[in-house]
N, C-alpha and C positions, 0 to 999 in steps of 0.2 A: 512834204519836201517840195519846195518851190525852186525851180531852176531858172537861171537868167535866160533871157530870150535867146541869146546866141546859143546856149546849150540846148534849148528846146529845138532849135532848127537843126542842130547837129545830131541830136539823139531823139528822133521822132518816135522810136519804138520803145516799149518797156513800160515800167510802172511809173505813172505820174499822176498826182492828185493835188490840185492847187489849194484845196480847202480842208483836206483831211490828212491825218497822219497814220501810217500803218503801225500796228502794235502786235506783238506776239506774246501770248501767255502759254507757258508750258508747265506741266506738273505731273506728279505721280502720287497716287494714294493707294493705301491697302485697306482691306476689310478684315476685321478681327471680331467675329461674333456680333455683327450688327453695329459695331463701332467703326468709324472711318478715321484713319490717321493720315495726315498729309506727310508725305515722305520728302518730296522736292517741290519747289516752286513758291512764288509769292504773287500777291495780287488776286487771290481767289480763295474761296472756301468750298467745302464739300459737305454734304449731308446724306445720310442713309435714309431713303424715303420709302423703302419697301424691299421685299425680297428681289435682289438683282437689280434694283433701281437706285440711282445715285444722282443727286442734284448738285451741279457745279455752278457757282455764282461768282462773278467778278466783284472785287472790292470797290472799284471805281465805277462811276456812272457816266463816263464820257464817251463810251463806245456807241456808235450808231449803225454799224454795218458788220455783219459776220461774213468774212470772205471765205474762210474754210475752217474745217475742224477734222482732225483725225484722232482716233483713240484705239488703243490696243490692250490686250490682256497679256500679262506675263506670269508664267508659273502655273497655269492651269494644269490640273492633274494629268498624269500620263494617259494618253488615249482620249482626252477630253478636248474636243474641238470647240472652243469657246471664243466668241467675238463680242465686240461692243457695238451697239446700235445707238445712234444719236436720235432719241425718240422725239424730242422737240427742243426748240430754243426760242428765246425772246431776246432781241437785240434792238433797242431803240434809244436814241439820245435822251439823257436825263433819267434813265432807269438802269438798274443793275442788269447786266447781261446774264441770263440764266440758261443753262443747258441741262437736259435730262438724259443721262446715259443709262442704257439697259444692257446687262450682260446676257447673252443668249447661247444656247446650245441647240443647234438646228434652228427651228423657228420658235423655241420655247424660252421664255425668260427664266433664267437659272441663276441661283445664288452663286456669287463668286466665292470659291473656296477660301477659307481663312488663310491669312498671310500671303495671298496672291495680290497682284498689283494691277492697276489700270494706269496707263500712261496716256497723256493727251497733249495736243497742240492746237491752240486757237489762233487764228489770224484775223484780226479785227481792224476796223478803221475807227479812229477817234475823231471827234469834232475838231475842226480847225480853230484857230484863234478868233476868227470872225463869226463863228457859228453861234 
């Protein structure tokens, strides 16, 4: 988003990036016996890569900066305190952005129970027109 000079003088605080565009990718997926099903969202894919480990990849290759990422577990069994850890990510212009999510109970990677969900939100910057 590029603002006219008069707007920049008036709004000197906040989000401004002259060469990059903010993008948000949100989604939900469920696990069903080592198969992963996309429930909501577009612009990404997901793969089961091991017990409690899931790889989320963007479809586009125009993202060059990961601003933030949040992920949560929905429906974990009663009394099960499970959370999602963002184990690693790769975000570079010209390549697919890839994040690896691990579901944990305590400090131990734990398989997500069948028919439970992971919801996530990625905030990325994509290359500007002149990049």
